[in-house]
C-alpha positions in Angstrom: 0.2 0.0 0.4 2.5 2.5 1.1 4.7 2.7 -2.2 1.7 4.1 -4.0 0.9 6.9 -1.2 4.0 7.9 0.2 4.1 11.2 -2.1 0.2 11.9 -0.3 0.7 10.2 2.9 1.3 13.2 4.7 -2.7 14.3 3.5 -3.7 12.3 6.7 -2.4 14.4 9.3 -4.3 18.3 9.4 -1.1 19.0 10.2 1.6 16.8 9.1 5.0 18.5 10.8 2.9 19.8 14.1 2.0 16.3 14.0 6.1 15.4 13.7 6.6 17.8 16.8 3.9 16.9 18.7 4.4 12.6 18.7 8.4 13.3 18.7 7.7 15.2 22.2 5.3 12.3 23.7 8.1 10.0 22.9 10.9 11.7 24.1 9.3 11.8 27.4 8.6 8.3 27.5 12.8 7.8 26.5 13.3 10.4 29.2 11.4 8.6 31.9 12.6 4.9 31.4 16.5 6.4 30.4 17.4 9.2 30.8 17.8 12.6 29.7 20.7 11.8 27.1 20.6 11.9 23.8 19.7 7.9 22.7 20.3 5.3 19.7 16.9 4.7 18.8 16.1 2.4 15.6 12.2 2.8 14.6 11.7 -0.5 12.3 8.8 0.7 10.6 9.6 4.8 9.9 7.1 5.2 6.9 7.3 8.6 5.7 9.2 9.7 8.5 6.6 10.9 11.9 8.1 9.8 14.6 11.4 9.6 13.2 12.0 13.1 12.5 11.3 14.6 15.0 13.3 12.2 17.0 16.4 13.6 15.0 15.7 16.6 15.5 15.4 16.3 19.8 19.2 15.3 19.0 18.9 11.6 19.3 20.6 9.0 16.4 18.6 7.5 14.2 18.0 4.6 12.1 14.8 4.4 10.4 14.0 1.2 7.9 10.5 0.6 6.6 9.7 -2.5 4.2 8.1 0.1 1.4 11.2 1.5 -0.5 8.9 4.8 -1.4 8.0 5.3 1.7 11.7 5.5 3.0 12.6 7.6 -0.1 10.7 10.8 1.6 11.7 10.4 5.0 15.0 10.4 3.4 14.1 13.3 1.0 12.2 15.2 4.1 15.3 14.4 6.6 17.9 16.1 3.9 14.9 19.3 3.5 15.5 19.1 7.1 19.0 19.0 7.5 18.7 16.0 10.0 21.5 13.6 9.7 20.0 9.8 9.8 20.4 6.6 8.2 17.7 4.7 6.6 17.3 1.5 5.3 14.8 -0.4 3.4 13.9 -3.3 5.5 11.3 -5.6 6.8 11.1 -5.1 10.6 11.5 -9.3 10.8 14.4 -8.7 9.8 15.4 -5.9 11.8 18.5 -7.7 13.8 19.9 -8.9 10.5 19.9 -5.8 8.9 20.9 -3.1 11.6 22.2 -5.8 14.2 22.4 -5.1 17.6 23.3 -2.0 20.7 20.5 0.1 20.0 19.2 2.4 23.3 15.2 2.2 21.8 13.5 0.2 18.9 10.7 2.1 18.0 7.3 0.8 15.9 4.4 3.6 16.2 1.0 3.9 14.4 0.1 0.9 14.3 2.9 -0.4 12.4 3.1 -4.0 13.6 -0.6 -5.8 12.8 0.7 -5.4 9.4 2.4 -8.8 10.6 -0.3 -11.7 9.1 -0.4 -13.5 12.3 1.2 -14.2 16.1 4.1 -16.7 14.9 4.9 -13.2 12.4 4.8 -10.5 15.6 6.3 -13.0 17.9 9.1 -12.7 15.4 9.5 -9.0 15.2 9.1 -8.9 18.5 12.5 -11.5 18.7 14.4 -9.3 16.9 13.4 -5.6 18.6 14.9 -7.7 21.9 18.2 -9.2 19.8 18.5 -5.2 18.5 18.6 -3.9 21.9 21.6 -3.4 24.0 21.5 -4.8 27.9 18.5 -2.5 29.6 17.6 -0.9 26.2 13.5 -0.7 25.5 11.4 -1.5 22.7 8.5 0.4 22.3 5.1 0.0 20.1 2.4 2.2 19.8 -0.9 -0.2 18.1 -5.0 0.6 17.8 -5.9 -0.5 21.0 -8.1 -3.1 19.3 -10.6 -5.2 22.1 -12.9 -8.4 20.4 -16.4 -6.3 20.9 -15.2 -3.7 18.8 -17.8 -2.9 15.6 -16.0 -5.4 13.2 -19.0 -5.1 10.6 -18.3 -4.8 6.9 -17.6 -2.2 5.0 -17.0 0.8 7.1 -15.4 4.0 6.8 -13.5 6.5 8.1 -12.5 10.3 6.7 -9.9 12.5 7.1 -11.8 15.6 5.3 -10.2 17.7 3.0 -6.9 18.1 2.9 -4.9 20.9 0.9 -1.7 19.7 -0.8 -0.6 23.4 -3.1 -3.3 24.5 -5.3 -5.2 20.5 -5.5 -7.4 19.8 -2.4 -7.7 16.1 -1.2 -10.6 14.1 0.1 -8.7 11.6 2.5 -11.1 8.6 3.6 -10.8 4.6 4.3 -12.6 1.7 3.9 -11.9 -0.9 6.5 -13.3 -4.6 5.7 -13.8 -7.7 8.6 -13.4 -11.2 7.9 -12.8 -12.6 12.2 -9.1 -11.0 13.8 -8.1 -10.2 10.2 -9.3 -6.7 8.0 -8.5 -5.4 4.6 -7.4 -1.0 4.9 -7.9 0.7 1.5 -6.7 4.4 1.5 -8.0 6.5 -1.3 -6.6 10.2 -2.1 -8.8 11.5 -3.8 -7.8 14.9 -5.9 -11.1 17.3 -6.9 -11.9 18.2 -10.0 -11.0 22.0 -10.9 -11.5 24.2 -14.5 -8.6 22.7 -16.7 -7.1 20.4 -13.5 -9.2 17.0 -13.9 -10.0 14.4 -11.0 -7.4 11.3 -10.0 -7.4 9.1 -7.1 -4.2 7.5 -5.1 -5.5 4.8 -3.8 -3.5 1.5 -1.8 -4.5 -1.6 -0.1 -3.2 -3.7 2.9 -3.7 -6.0 5.1 -4.3 -6.3 9.3 -4.1 -8.6 11.7 -5.8 -7.0 14.7 -3.6 -8.8 17.7 -5.2 -7.4 21.3 -3.0 -4.9 23.9 -3.1 -7.6 26.4 -2.3 -10.3 24.0 0.7 -8.2 22.9 1.9 -7.5 26.2 2.1 -11.1 26.5 4.1 -11.9 23.8 6.8 -9.5 25.0 6.8 -11.1 27.9 7.3 -14.1 25.8 10.2 -13.0 24.1 12.2 -12.3 27.1 11.2 -8.4 27.4 10.8 -7.7 31.2 8.7 -4.3 32.9 6.3 -4.6 30.1 3.4 -1.8 30.5 0.7 0.2 28.8 0.8 3.6 28.9 -2.3 5.5 27.3 -2.6 8.7 27.2 0.3 10.2 25.1 -0.1 9.2 21.7 -3.7 8.9 20.3 -3.1 5.2 20.9 -1.7 3.1 23.0 2.1 2.6 24.0 3.4 -0.9 25.2 6.6 -0.7 26.3 9.4 -3.4 27.4 13.2 -3.7 29.0 15.9 -5.6 27.7 17.5 -7.1 31.0 21.2 -8.7 31.1 21.8 -11.4 29.7 
């Protein structure tokens, strides 16, 4: 999906630059609370177009960022250059994060409900083990995801509107649709450019699938792969955060 929509994905936010700063400040507070205030080495294993990674680098952290989508990584790299940020970018599957990035990081991050892109619990477990292996002793993993509940409305189809967004002289209507099948659902993202005099309407769209893992189950898997001090944090970002610490070997 993200290769198709990387150039427009920032339009899901009313103000992307503001979102970058707000999310970085919030995540920095978590890192500072759990690890102290010194700049840290942070590995963002699902950076997308850079919403979290860019802001954390701007705060002085040493940030390595990767994503499965080459187009998203290219967009994030371009944004970093335009902001004068020195960052390392790679195209990589989060399940191979140890093989690609090695170990010794202070923080491993996966935000914006990215982990549930993996197709099931076994794949989530593989990714979490990789996060653990990428960390130094006493390092922390931070995963931010939607608060899936077994009793939530899973009727299909569903539509979520982000409203109208402006990009240059163009106006877009941005929305997504969801189609559920048990614990899995497909999301189609649409960026509809309105017709104007001399400019035809157009649609940019992408499709992807999510596995609706609950926060409670994710916390169990954190512990299963070796994390300690696993906890849920609410009220920091718009979705819950799960954090865990790598203990001594």
